[in-house]
C-alpha positions in Angstrom: 74.6 143.6 123.3 77.6 143.6 121.1 81.0 145.1 122.1 83.4 145.6 119.2 87.1 145.6 120.0 89.3 147.6 117.6 92.9 148.6 118.2 94.5 151.0 115.7 97.3 149.7 113.7 100.3 151.6 112.3 100.3 149.7 109.1 98.1 150.1 106.1 96.4 146.7 106.0 92.7 146.8 105.3 91.9 144.4 108.1 90.1 145.0 111.4 90.3 142.8 114.4 87.2 142.7 116.6 85.4 140.7 119.1 81.6 140.3 119.5 80.1 139.5 122.9 76.5 139.0 123.6 75.7 140.4 127.0 72.5 140.0 128.9 71.5 142.1 131.9 72.7 145.5 133.2 75.1 144.0 135.8 76.8 141.9 133.0 77.1 144.9 130.8 78.7 147.0 133.6 81.1 144.2 134.3 82.1 144.0 130.6 82.4 147.8 130.3 84.5 148.1 133.5 87.2 145.7 132.2 87.0 146.7 128.5 90.4 147.8 127.4 89.3 148.5 123.8 89.9 151.6 121.7 86.2 151.6 120.7 83.1 149.9 122.1 79.8 149.5 120.3 76.7 148.7 122.3 73.6 147.7 120.4 70.5 147.8 122.7 67.2 149.5 123.2 67.1 152.9 124.9 64.5 155.3 126.1 63.9 158.3 128.4 61.8 157.7 131.5 59.0 160.1 132.5 61.4 161.7 135.0 63.8 162.6 132.2 66.4 160.0 133.0 67.9 158.2 130.0 68.5 154.4 130.2 69.6 151.4 128.1 66.8 148.8 128.3 68.5 145.4 128.5 66.8 142.1 128.5 67.4 141.8 132.3 67.2 145.3 133.7 67.8 148.9 132.8 71.1 150.8 132.9 71.0 154.4 134.0 73.6 157.2 134.0 74.2 156.8 137.7 75.1 153.1 137.2 78.1 154.3 135.3 79.6 156.4 138.1 83.3 155.6 138.6 83.2 152.7 136.2 86.8 153.4 135.0 88.1 155.1 138.1 90.8 152.5 138.7 92.2 152.8 135.2 94.7 155.3 133.7 93.3 157.6 131.0 95.2 155.7 128.3 93.4 152.5 129.4 89.9 153.9 129.1 87.8 153.7 125.9 88.3 156.5 123.5 85.0 156.0 121.6 81.7 154.5 122.7 78.9 154.1 120.2 75.4 153.5 121.6 73.1 152.1 119.0 70.0 152.5 121.0 67.0 154.8 120.6 67.2 158.1 122.6 70.5 157.1 124.2 72.1 160.4 123.1 70.6 162.5 125.8 72.9 164.5 128.1 72.6 162.6 131.3 73.9 159.3 129.8 76.5 161.0 127.6 77.8 163.2 130.5 78.1 160.1 132.8 80.2 158.3 130.2 82.3 161.4 129.5 82.9 162.1 133.2 84.2 158.6 133.6 86.8 158.9 131.0 85.3 158.1 127.6 86.3 160.9 125.2 83.9 160.4 122.3 80.3 159.2 122.4 77.9 158.7 119.5 74.2 157.9 119.9 70.8 158.7 118.4 68.8 161.3 120.3 65.5 160.2 118.8 64.0 156.9 117.8 65.9 155.1 115.1 65.1 151.9 113.2 67.3 148.9 112.6 67.9 149.7 109.0 69.1 153.3 109.7 71.3 152.1 112.5 72.8 149.4 110.2 73.5 152.0 107.5 74.9 154.5 109.9 77.2 151.8 111.4 78.3 150.5 108.0 79.4 153.9 106.7 80.8 155.1 110.0 83.0 152.0 110.5 84.1 152.0 106.9 85.4 155.5 107.3 86.8 154.9 110.8 88.4 151.5 110.4 89.1 150.9 106.7 89.7 154.5 105.6 91.6 155.2 108.9 89.8 158.4 109.6 89.7 159.9 113.1 86.3 159.5 114.9 85.1 163.1 114.4 86.1 163.0 110.7 84.4 159.6 110.1 81.2 160.9 111.9 81.1 164.1 109.8 81.7 162.2 106.6 78.9 159.7 107.5 76.4 162.6 108.2 77.3 164.3 104.9 76.9 161.0 103.0 73.6 160.0 104.6 71.9 163.1 106.0 68.4 161.7 106.0 69.5 158.6 107.9 72.0 160.2 110.3 70.0 163.3 111.3 68.9 161.6 114.5 72.5 160.8 115.6 74.8 163.1 117.5 78.5 162.9 118.5 79.9 164.2 121.7 83.5 165.1 122.6 84.1 165.1 126.4 80.3 165.5 126.8 79.9 168.4 124.5 78.0 168.0 121.2 80.1 168.3 118.1 78.3 170.5 115.6 78.4 169.0 112.1 
């Protein structure tokens, strides 16, 4: 798992500060998410939908379901909660997982709703983060620009604002 830390800057420098952490296991990811005070978080993992319809992130040591995220940021002010969470995991963009993150304070979520391959996820991330971080676009604008630039790659990805899908 990789969590990227990015704080917006008022200046026009073309630099981005970030931190990469490798996290193994659902309990460790929950711990890192709970105390993350970043503007944006990127989680790279495997994901799937169980036969009962519940979406999960499939970690090397356990699975993380929507109900595991209940009250994750309850002790934090809204300004201290992540604004943007990108789930680079197949099928992670289903409503149960997205709604759980949104209910708990994360405004924007981006995730693929179908299977995606590594190359497409890498291309999506490259363009999205270029627009978001280097071009200083707002998350929705960066997502829309990425989808327009790479429609065949990004057709499997969706963006949500407060749990509701943003139509591109």
